[in-house]
C-alpha positions as CSV (number, residue, x, y, z in Angstrom):
1,M,-51.7,-49.4,-5.6
2,A,-50.1,-52.0,-7.8
3,F,-48.6,-49.3,-9.9
4,L,-47.2,-47.6,-6.9
5,G,-45.7,-50.8,-5.6
6,S,-44.2,-51.6,-9.0
7,G,-42.7,-48.1,-9.1
8,L,-41.2,-48.4,-5.7
9,I,-39.6,-51.8,-6.7
10,V,-38.2,-50.2,-9.8
11,L,-36.9,-47.3,-7.8
12,N,-35.4,-49.6,-5.3
13,L,-33.6,-51.6,-8.0
14,L,-32.3,-48.4,-9.6
15,V,-31.0,-47.1,-6.2
16,Y,-29.4,-50.5,-5.6
17,G,-27.8,-50.7,-9.1
18,M,-26.5,-47.1,-9.0
19,V,-25.6,-46.5,-5.4
20,V,-25.3,-49.7,-3.3
21,A,-23.6,-52.1,-5.8
22,P,-20.8,-49.6,-6.7
23,A,-20.3,-48.8,-3.1
24,A,-19.9,-52.5,-2.2
25,R,-17.3,-52.9,-5.0
26,R,-15.5,-49.8,-3.8
27,L,-15.6,-51.1,-0.2
28,A,-14.1,-54.5,-1.4
29,G,-11.4,-52.6,-3.3
30,D,-10.7,-50.3,-0.4
31,R,-10.3,-53.3,1.9
32,Q,-7.8,-54.9,-0.4
33,Q,-5.9,-51.7,-0.7
34,Y,-6.0,-51.3,3.1
35,D,-4.7,-54.9,3.6
36,G,-1.9,-54.2,1.1
37,L,-0.9,-50.9,2.9
38,K,-1.0,-52.7,6.3
39,K,1.4,-55.4,4.9
40,E,3.7,-52.7,3.5
41,H,3.7,-50.9,6.8
42,A,4.6,-54.0,8.7
43,E,7.4,-54.7,6.3
44,A,8.7,-51.2,6.6
45,V,8.7,-51.4,10.4
46,L,10.5,-54.7,10.2
47,F,13.0,-53.2,7.8
48,Q,13.7,-50.3,10.1
49,K,14.4,-52.7,13.0
50,Q,16.7,-54.9,10.9
51,K,18.5,-51.8,9.6
52,Q,19.3,-50.8,13.2
53,L,20.5,-54.3,14.0
54,F,22.6,-54.4,10.9
55,A,24.1,-51.0,11.7
56,G,25.2,-52.5,15.0
57,L,26.6,-55.5,13.3
58,T,28.6,-53.5,10.8
59,S,30.1,-51.3,13.5
60,G,31.5,-54.5,15.0
61,I,33.3,-55.4,11.8
62,P,37.0,-54.4,12.1
63,A,38.7,-52.1,9.7
64,Q,42.0,-53.0,8.0
65,K,44.0,-51.2,10.7
66,D,42.3,-53.4,13.4
67,V,43.5,-56.7,11.9
68,P,46.8,-56.7,13.8
69,L,44.9,-56.2,17.0
70,L,42.6,-59.0,16.2
71,I,45.5,-61.3,15.5
72,K,47.3,-60.2,18.7
73,D,44.1,-61.0,20.7
74,L,44.0,-64.5,19.2
75,V,47.7,-65.1,19.9
76,Q,47.3,-63.9,23.5
77,A,44.2,-66.2,23.9
78,A,46.2,-69.1,22.6
79,R,49.2,-68.3,24.9
80,R,46.9,-68.0,27.9
81,L,45.9,-71.6,27.2
82,N,49.6,-72.7,27.1
83,L,49.7,-73.0,23.3
84,S,52.7,-72.1,21.3
85,V,51.9,-70.0,18.2
86,E,54.0,-70.0,15.1
87,A,54.0,-67.4,12.3
88,I,50.6,-66.3,11.1
89,N,50.1,-66.0,7.4
90,S,47.2,-64.1,5.7
91,D,45.9,-64.3,2.2
92,I,45.4,-61.3,-0.1
93,P,42.1,-59.8,0.9
94,T,39.2,-60.7,-1.4
95,P,36.7,-57.8,-2.1
96,A,33.1,-58.7,-1.2
97,R,29.8,-56.9,-1.5
98,G,28.7,-53.9,0.6
99,G,32.1,-52.4,1.1
100,L,33.4,-55.4,3.0
101,T,36.6,-57.4,2.2
102,M,37.0,-61.0,3.2
103,L,40.4,-61.8,4.8
104,T,41.6,-65.3,5.5
105,F,44.6,-66.2,7.6
106,T,46.2,-69.4,8.9
107,F,46.8,-69.8,12.6
108,P,49.3,-72.5,13.5
109,A,49.6,-73.5,17.1
110,S,50.6,-76.5,19.1
111,G,50.0,-77.8,22.6
112,A,47.9,-80.2,24.6
113,Y,44.8,-81.6,23.0
114,A,42.5,-80.2,25.8
115,D,44.0,-76.7,25.3
116,I,43.6,-76.9,21.6
117,K,39.9,-77.8,22.1
118,R,39.4,-74.8,24.5
119,F,41.1,-72.5,22.0
120,I,38.8,-73.6,19.2
121,Y,35.8,-73.1,21.5
122,Q,37.0,-69.6,22.4
123,V,37.3,-68.7,18.7
124,E,33.9,-70.1,17.9
125,T,32.2,-68.2,20.8
126,S,34.1,-65.0,20.5
127,D,32.3,-61.7,20.2
128,R,34.6,-60.9,17.3
129,I,33.4,-61.7,13.8
130,V,35.8,-64.5,13.0
131,G,34.9,-67.8,11.5
132,I,36.7,-71.0,11.3
133,Q,37.0,-72.1,7.7
134,D,39.3,-75.2,8.1
135,V,40.9,-77.1,10.9
136,K,43.8,-79.6,10.6
137,L,45.2,-81.5,13.5
138,G,48.4,-83.5,13.6
139,S,50.7,-84.9,16.2
140,E,54.4,-84.3,16.7
141,K,56.5,-85.4,19.7
142,G,53.5,-85.8,22.0
143,R,52.0,-82.4,21.2
144,V,49.0,-81.7,19.0
145,R,49.6,-79.4,16.1
146,L,46.8,-77.2,15.0
147,Q,46.6,-75.6,11.6
148,M,43.5,-73.4,11.6
149,K,42.3,-71.3,8.7
150,L,40.3,-68.3,10.0
151,V,38.1,-65.9,8.0
152,T,36.9,-62.5,8.9
153,Y,35.5,-59.5,7.1
154,I,37.0,-56.0,7.2
155,R,35.5,-52.7,6.4
156,G,36.9,-50.7,3.5
157,E,38.0,-47.3,4.4
């Protein structure tokens, strides 16, 4: 009986050492691999969502041919606020990454201070991708003079 009990214990240890322990190690490794794959999948799903959002953003970036229309819209917005607009000067476009080109231009206008504030607010909250890089205010003959440097990106075509 003792011999049989000892044999079963030895057999039990052999089965544990050859079957159970390696299976437990494989299970732990498989769980780590599963967690890694789950994380990669979540990142891939997030990437696809961001890719769609970015595609919508890039479609809103004007092309070189759209810049005069952008400037015309800004001039009309300024004139609707009773601002007088002088000649608009643009810098030479600077190539940027991703097929985009950065374009800066100065926008001089003058008028009442409240109208200048409203115009700046309209530019800041516009749906167009235009940023204010610099603002200079001065006063001349009771009117406020605005010298605003705007920046936008244009698509290369």
